[in-house]
KOLVEXLUM-209522 format. One record per residue: residue number from 1; x, y, z of N, C-alpha, C in turn; residue in one letter. Coordinates in pm, 1 decimal, padded with zeros to 6 digits. Layout:
# KOLVEXLUM-209522
[atom NUM,[X,Y,Z],[X,Y,Z],[X,Y,Z],"A"]
...
//
This chain:
# KOLVEXLUM-209522
[atom 1,[00111.2,-00142.1,-00011.7],[-00011.7,-00021.9,-00019.3],[00117.4,00087.9,-00020.2],"M"]
[atom 2,[00071.2,00198.1,-00089.6],[00115.4,00355.3,-00080.0],[00096.2,00467.0,00008.4],"S"]
[atom 3,[00206.7,00551.1,00055.6],[00139.9,00678.3,00111.9],[00177.1,00758.6,00061.8],"L"]
[atom 4,[00088.9,00860.6,00062.2],[00089.8,00978.8,-00009.5],[00109.2,01091.6,00063.9],"Y"]
[atom 5,[00204.8,01165.0,00036.3],[00204.1,01277.8,00118.8],[00237.0,01422.2,00024.2],"I"]
[atom 6,[00154.1,01516.5,00032.8],[00107.1,01634.7,-00035.8],[00101.6,01745.2,00055.5],"A"]
[atom 7,[00223.3,01871.8,00004.9],[00208.2,02019.9,00074.6],[00105.4,02066.6,-00018.5],"S"]
[atom 8,[-00023.6,02107.8,00025.0],[-00112.0,02172.7,-00046.3],[-00085.7,02301.7,-00042.7],"L"]
[atom 9,[-00037.4,02343.7,00085.1],[00055.0,02514.4,00090.0],[00146.3,02474.0,00227.0],"N"]
[atom 10,[00221.0,02564.1,00216.4],[00319.2,02600.2,00340.9],[00384.6,02772.9,00305.9],"S"]
[atom 11,[00340.8,02825.6,00424.0],[00395.1,02948.7,00453.0],[00313.0,03076.8,00518.8],"G"]
[atom 12,[00259.3,03141.7,00561.0],[00260.9,03227.7,00630.5],[00093.6,03288.5,00586.3],"S"]
[atom 13,[00046.4,03254.7,00442.8],[-00055.4,03268.1,00406.1],[-00142.7,03124.6,00384.0],"N"]
[atom 14,[-00103.1,03005.7,00465.7],[-00171.2,02951.1,00460.0],[-00073.4,02785.0,00510.0],"G"]
[atom 15,[-00099.3,02706.7,00583.0],[-00014.3,02567.8,00597.9],[-00116.4,02456.8,00559.5],"N"]
[atom 16,[-00105.7,02348.4,00524.7],[-00208.8,02246.3,00461.6],[-00115.2,02155.5,00377.7],"C"]
[atom 17,[-00170.3,02008.3,00501.3],[-00046.4,01882.1,00443.2],[-00136.8,01796.7,00420.6],"Y"]
[atom 18,[-00133.1,01712.8,00338.8],[-00255.7,01564.5,00292.0],[-00140.5,01482.4,00302.2],"Y"]
[atom 19,[-00193.2,01368.8,00404.1],[-00140.1,01262.5,00431.8],[-00228.2,01155.9,00394.8],"I"]
[atom 20,[-00228.9,01018.7,00331.3],[-00322.2,00937.5,00298.6],[-00270.3,00798.9,00202.2],"G"]
[atom 21,[-00375.5,00723.8,00205.8],[-00301.6,00599.8,00100.9],[-00406.4,00593.6,00016.0],"N"]
[atom 22,[-00376.3,00472.4,-00037.8],[-00534.7,00467.2,-00108.4],[-00697.7,00432.5,-00089.6],"D"]
[atom 23,[-00706.8,00436.3,00039.6],[-00835.3,00408.0,00112.4],[-00881.5,00502.9,00214.1],"N"]
[atom 24,[-00780.8,00612.2,00260.6],[-00805.5,00703.7,00379.1],[-00675.3,00792.3,00394.5],"E"]
[atom 25,[-00712.2,00921.3,00436.5],[-00629.7,01065.4,00464.1],[-00663.5,01108.1,00546.4],"A"]
[atom 26,[-00569.3,01213.2,00608.8],[-00607.1,01319.0,00684.4],[-00525.2,01426.3,00632.2],"V"]
[atom 27,[-00562.0,01575.5,00688.4],[-00493.7,01699.3,00678.3],[-00410.2,01738.0,00822.0],"L"]
[atom 28,[-00293.1,01779.8,00733.9],[-00222.2,01808.2,00888.8],[-00246.4,01996.3,00872.8],"I"]
[atom 29,[-00291.4,02074.6,00968.3],[-00359.0,02177.2,00952.9],[-00425.8,02194.6,00857.5],"D"]
[atom 30,[-00483.6,02306.0,00851.9],[-00595.2,02350.8,00723.9],[-00605.0,02506.7,00746.7],"A"]
[atom 31,[-00489.6,02550.6,00685.5],[-00462.9,02709.8,00712.5],[-00523.7,02767.6,00569.3],"G"]
[atom 32,[-00592.3,02697.0,00507.4],[-00633.0,02778.3,00353.4],[-00773.4,02763.0,00370.7],"L"]
[atom 33,[-00843.0,02865.6,00281.1],[-00990.3,02802.1,00276.5],[-01041.2,02676.0,00259.5],"S"]
[atom 34,[-01190.6,02638.2,00260.2],[-01210.8,02525.2,00190.5],[-01217.3,02519.2,00094.2],"C"]
[atom 35,[-01240.7,02615.0,-00032.3],[-01250.3,02614.2,-00124.0],[-01085.6,02618.1,-00232.9],"R"]
[atom 36,[-00993.4,02706.5,-00158.2],[-00876.2,02646.8,-00187.3],[-00803.7,02532.3,-00146.9],"E"]
[atom 37,[-00825.7,02457.7,-00049.2],[-00800.5,02350.5,-00036.1],[-00882.0,02231.1,-00130.3],"T"]
[atom 38,[-01011.7,02245.4,-00204.0],[-01038.9,02135.3,-00277.3],[-00970.9,02162.5,-00386.4],"E"]
[atom 39,[-00951.0,02287.5,-00394.9],[-00907.7,02298.6,-00567.0],[-00785.6,02269.3,-00579.4],"K"]
[atom 40,[-00735.9,02265.0,-00475.1],[-00505.0,02235.4,-00456.7],[-00526.2,02063.2,-00480.3],"R"]
[atom 41,[-00687.1,02038.0,-00384.3],[-00625.8,01905.8,-00389.7],[-00709.4,01803.2,-00524.0],"M"]
[atom 42,[-00776.4,01879.9,-00604.6],[-00841.3,01807.5,-00691.3],[-00744.2,01828.5,-00809.9],"K"]
[atom 43,[-00655.1,01964.5,-00806.3],[-00526.7,01967.9,-00903.8],[-00418.2,01832.6,-00920.9],"R"]
[atom 44,[-00435.5,01833.7,-00764.0],[-00313.6,01654.1,-00794.1],[-00393.9,01564.7,-00736.6],"L"]
[atom 45,[-00495.6,01554.3,-00783.9],[-00581.3,01385.1,-00826.4],[-00587.3,01359.3,-00677.7],"G"]
[atom 46,[-00609.2,01424.3,-00544.7],[-00649.6,01340.1,-00439.2],[-00805.4,01372.6,-00443.3],"L"]
[atom 47,[-00857.1,01330.6,-00346.9],[-01000.9,01280.9,-00342.0],[-01040.4,01332.4,-00178.7],"W"]
[atom 48,[-01111.8,01430.1,-00161.6],[-01147.7,01538.8,00010.3],[-01239.8,01391.0,00079.0],"I"]
[atom 49,[-01312.7,01331.4,-00025.3],[-01379.1,01196.9,00053.6],[-01294.3,01115.0,00134.6],"K"]
[atom 50,[-01186.9,01096.4,00087.3],[-01109.6,01030.3,00169.5],[-01058.9,01040.5,00332.9],"K"]
[atom 51,[-01060.6,01197.6,00329.9],[-01027.8,01278.6,00410.7],[-01088.0,01191.0,00550.7],"V"]
[atom 52,[-01014.1,01177.1,00686.0],[-01135.1,01110.8,00764.8],[-01093.7,01233.3,00882.2],"K"]
[atom 53,[-00973.2,01323.5,00895.5],[-00982.5,01415.5,01022.0],[-00882.3,01509.4,01000.6],"A"]
[atom 54,[-00891.7,01579.0,01046.5],[-00816.8,01731.5,01021.2],[-00669.6,01721.2,01183.9],"I"]
[atom 55,[-00547.0,01721.6,01205.4],[-00473.9,01718.1,01254.1],[-00434.7,01864.6,01252.5],"F"]
[atom 56,[-00445.9,01939.9,01404.6],[-00372.7,02074.5,01405.5],[-00242.5,02080.3,01458.5],"V"]
[atom 57,[-00142.4,02171.2,01382.4],[-00016.7,02149.6,01521.1],[-00010.0,02293.6,01588.8],"S"]
[atom 58,[-00089.8,02382.7,01568.8],[-00069.7,02474.1,01655.5],[-00181.6,02569.6,01624.1],"H"]
[atom 59,[-00207.9,02659.1,01720.8],[-00385.0,02731.3,01683.8],[-00344.3,02869.2,01629.2],"E"]
[atom 60,[-00237.8,02900.8,01542.5],[-00208.0,03026.6,01421.1],[-00312.5,03002.8,01372.4],"H"]
[atom 61,[-00346.4,03107.2,01294.5],[-00450.3,03144.5,01213.8],[-00376.5,03080.5,01097.6],"T"]
[atom 62,[-00245.0,03074.3,01048.5],[-00217.7,02990.3,00925.0],[-00248.7,02875.2,00923.3],"D"]
[atom 63,[-00242.7,02835.1,01026.8],[-00244.0,02676.8,01009.3],[-00434.6,02613.3,01037.0],"H"]
[atom 64,[-00515.8,02704.2,01087.3],[-00640.4,02719.0,01155.8],[-00749.7,02762.6,01060.1],"I"]
[atom 65,[-00720.6,02836.5,00993.0],[-00847.0,02933.4,00849.5],[-00921.5,02831.7,00866.2],"F"]
[atom 66,[-00903.9,02733.5,00763.8],[-01002.3,02690.6,00715.6],[-01083.1,02573.1,00768.0],"G"]
[atom 67,[-01051.0,02549.6,00890.6],[-01100.4,02428.2,00958.4],[-01282.6,02396.9,00971.0],"I"]
[atom 68,[-01362.0,02560.2,01026.8],[-01433.2,02574.7,01077.0],[-01575.6,02492.3,00948.5],"P"]
[atom 69,[-01504.6,02558.8,00827.4],[-01598.4,02486.5,00718.0],[-01586.0,02375.0,00675.6],"V"]
[atom 70,[-01423.2,02335.2,00652.5],[-01399.5,02210.8,00611.6],[-01443.9,02088.7,00671.4],"L"]
[atom 71,[-01458.0,02131.8,00828.7],[-01451.4,01994.9,00959.6],[-01654.2,02013.3,00933.0],"S"]
[atom 72,[-01688.5,02119.9,00922.4],[-01872.5,02146.6,00930.0],[-01898.4,02060.3,00757.6],"K"]
[atom 73,[-01874.0,02091.6,00656.7],[-01905.2,02045.8,00531.7],[-01887.6,01910.4,00519.7],"K"]
[atom 74,[-01811.7,01885.6,00555.6],[-01695.3,01724.1,00534.9],[-01745.4,01671.3,00679.0],"Y"]
[atom 75,[-01776.2,01701.5,00758.0],[-01776.2,01603.9,00925.1],[-01700.3,01564.9,00961.6],"Q"]
[atom 76,[-01623.1,01618.0,00955.1],[-01462.1,01607.4,00994.2],[-01412.4,01634.6,01156.0],"L"]
[atom 77,[-01351.9,01504.9,01226.4],[-01304.7,01549.6,01330.3],[-01170.9,01657.8,01385.4],"P"]
[atom 78,[-01168.1,01729.8,01458.1],[-01041.8,01774.5,01453.2],[-00960.5,01781.0,01559.0],"V"]
[atom 79,[-00848.8,01726.7,01522.8],[-00746.4,01684.7,01688.6],[-00660.9,01830.2,01746.6],"Y"]
[atom 80,[-00645.8,01903.6,01832.9],[-00571.1,01980.6,01875.3],[-00521.8,01955.8,02036.2],"I"]
[atom 81,[-00409.6,02030.7,02051.7],[-00344.6,02027.7,02172.3],[-00387.2,02132.9,02209.3],"N"]
[atom 82,[-00411.1,02182.6,02326.8],[-00437.7,02326.6,02399.1],[-00386.2,02357.9,02498.9],"V"]
[atom 83,[-00259.6,02407.9,02495.8],[-00231.5,02405.4,02601.3],[-00255.0,02515.1,02739.2],"S"]
[atom 84,[-00297.1,02526.8,02830.0],[-00306.3,02651.1,02937.5],[-00206.1,02736.6,02982.2],"S"]
[atom 85,[-00188.8,02828.3,02922.8],[-00057.9,02883.3,03007.1],[-00140.4,02987.8,03079.2],"R"]
//
């Protein structure tokens, strides 16, 4: 079984990485809009319906911007560790 890793975007304007195999995938961060995430995945031949969850590295805007729409539209759980300070 092959593992696919793709950077949909990396930088201060949004971070989003796709990690998956032939059957399922996850997103690491979702700093792009839902529309932009869908567009970039389609361009790379990746199917968003395979995504089972979003994992968030930290809560900066460039890592979480697209989460509200993506998680609601595709019923995706979001996993984040928020430390108390």
